[in-house]
Every structure is written in structure tokens, then in C-alpha cells.
N, C-alpha and C positions, 0 to 999 in steps of 0.2 A: 817703717820705722818711727820705734821708741827710744827718748832717751831715758835713761835713768840713771839718777846722781852716783856717783864712784862711794862716797860717802855714806857708810855703816849703817845707822838710823835716825839719822837726821835728817831733813833738805837744808840744803846750805841755809835759806835765809836763817836758818837758827846759828848758825855757824859764824865765824868772822870775817872768813873768805866770800867777797863780795861777786856774784856772777851775776854777767849779763846776757839777755837774750841777742842776737844781733840775725836782723832779720835781712833776709836780703832783699833787694824790690824787682819789681816783674811790671808790667806794663799797667797802664791806665787806660780805660778805656772812655767811650764818650760819657762826657755828664758826671766824671770824675768818679764813674764805679770800677773796681778791682777787676782784672783779668781773674780767670777760675785761678791761676799762679799764684798771683799775687795775695787773695782771698785765702787761702789755703798756706799760704806761709805765714800770712797774720794770724790766722788763728791756731795755728802751731806753736805762735809763739804766746801769744795768749794763754792758752793751755798750758805751756811750763810754767809762765809764772802761775797760773792758778795751782796747778801744782805743787808750787810750794822750789822747784825746781832755780829758778832763778830770781835774782833784787828786780833788776830794771828791763824792760823790751825794750832793744835801741830800733826804730823801723828807720833804713838805709835807701836811700837811694833817690835821686833828684828829679825834674819833669824832664816826660821821653818827650813824646808827640803832643799830646794831651796833658792841661793843666788838671790835677796839682800836680805836687812831688809824691814819689812814689812812698816816701820816706809817712806823707803825712795821712794819704790813705791807711796805713799800716795804723798809725795813730789810732787815727778815729779805728779801723776792727776793732785793733785790742781795748776802746776804753769802749765799746757797745760788748765788747764781751768780759767786760768785767775788769779790765787793769784799772786802776785808778790813777789820774792823771802823774802825780807824784814821780811815779814809777813809769812814766813813759820817757823816752827821747827822738828829736829828730833827727838825723844824719840827708840834710837836704838836696847834697847840692850832685852828689855823685852820679857817673852815667856810666860804669863798669863794675864789673865782681871785685878786681883790683881797687878802684877807690870806694865801694860799697865800705869795703874792711879800715883800708886805710884812712881814711874821713873818719872814721868813729875811731878812733885811734886817741883823738883829743879827747871824745868823751869819756871816752876809756878813761884815760888816767886821771880827767876831772871826778870821777866820779869814786878814784880808788876800786875798780874793777879789777879780779886776778884773771878769772878767765872766762870764756866767752863760751855760748855755743851757739851756733852757726846756724840759722834754722835759713833751709832752701831746700829743692828738690836734691832725691840721692842721682840721680843723672849729675848735676851738679854741682856737689858736695866735695867730688875730689878736686877740681877746679878752686873751691874758695877752701879749700883744709890747706893746699896749697900757696897760697896766698898767705892764711893765716900765718902758716910756718915760717915762710921767710921774714913776715913781719916780727917776729918771735911769739907770739900770740897762745898762752894755752887753751886751748881749743877744744869740744868735740866738737857733731853735727846732729843735727836732730831733722828728718826726713819728713814731711805730713804723706798722709794716704795718699797717693795718686785720682782718690775719688773723682770717676767723671770725669776721667780724660781716657778717650780712646787711645789702642792698644797701640797702632799708626803715629799717632801724636806720642807719645812716649819714646817710640822708634826713631821718630825722626829729633826730639830732645835728645835723646843719649848719641846717636849716632854728629849732631853736630855739636855736641861735648866735643869729642874727638880732636878735630883740629884747634877748637879754640882751650884746651889743654895744653897740645903739645905747643903751641904760640906759649900759653904762660909759662909755659915751662923754662921754653929755650931762651927766655926773657927775663933774664936773674934780675934787675932791677924793679919790674913789674911795669906790665902794660899802661897807656898815660890813661 
């Protein structure tokens, strides 16, 4: 899925409203390497910046099973993809989808961000959108192409999202 700006003829960077790509975390592998999911999401965030759709890229995610934080790995990938350091931010402590978005709120407010593009996989986007809506964010989603991911893994991930989405749906205050 490719996200397109709703602005008629100019990119959001040329307008007053500030927009951020909120890149949601995924696993970090041994040696600080990104999992394929984390790598795809970070590269999509960088693409949105390069194409002029966002002003800043915020990497979200704390330290999981292995260091460094998911946010730091996202920052490194985006920097290697041409996003300048002044346009990069990290939310390095969250450990869930809810926390990824909720803990990024202070960064969004500090930057005067009016809208976010939530960067995550298509199967995960409905749950992330539910959180953003509950937190009062103006948002859209952008999903990287699942290149190199076998169909059975995509199906497994999508099936895992069903109970996760239902859990988030019945927890109005959001999971911890």
C-alpha cells in the first residue's frame, strides 16, 4: 500500500500542518540487526520523508529480547536511507502497539505535529488505527510491501492479529 497525501498539489512539507511518520517497532535480531519486518517499516518511513509526505520520522519501540531499542534501529536505518538527523526522533521505551503510539504523544506535541502516518504492516494497521483513534490522533496508515515474506508467514501474522485486535477493542483504556 502506498500512502498518498490528501493535499491537492503540494507536499505536506510545503504547508503549515506538520506531519510525522510514526514507525512502529518490531523485533531486533542478534547483533542489533533489524528483523525483516522492522527493516521494511523503517525503510517505508524513510521513503515517506524522501517523498515529502512527512516532516519527521519517529521510531517507536523499546528494547525487546535483544538490544538496542527498536527505535534506535529505526533511526539508524532511516539515517542510512537519507533522512537527516534533525528529522529523526526516537520513542525508545514502549513494548506494545498501544505504548508505541501513546508514548510518542509527547514528541508529537513538542514538535507541533498535526497529523501522523502510522507505518506498520497491513495486517497490523487496523489495531494501530484503533489506538490512534482512541488517543485522538489525526492519522492515516502506510504499509510497506511484504517483499520476501512467505505467504504462510503473512497468514500467520494476520491470524495472530484477530485476537490481538479483539483484546484492544474490549480494553477501552488501552492495554498497558
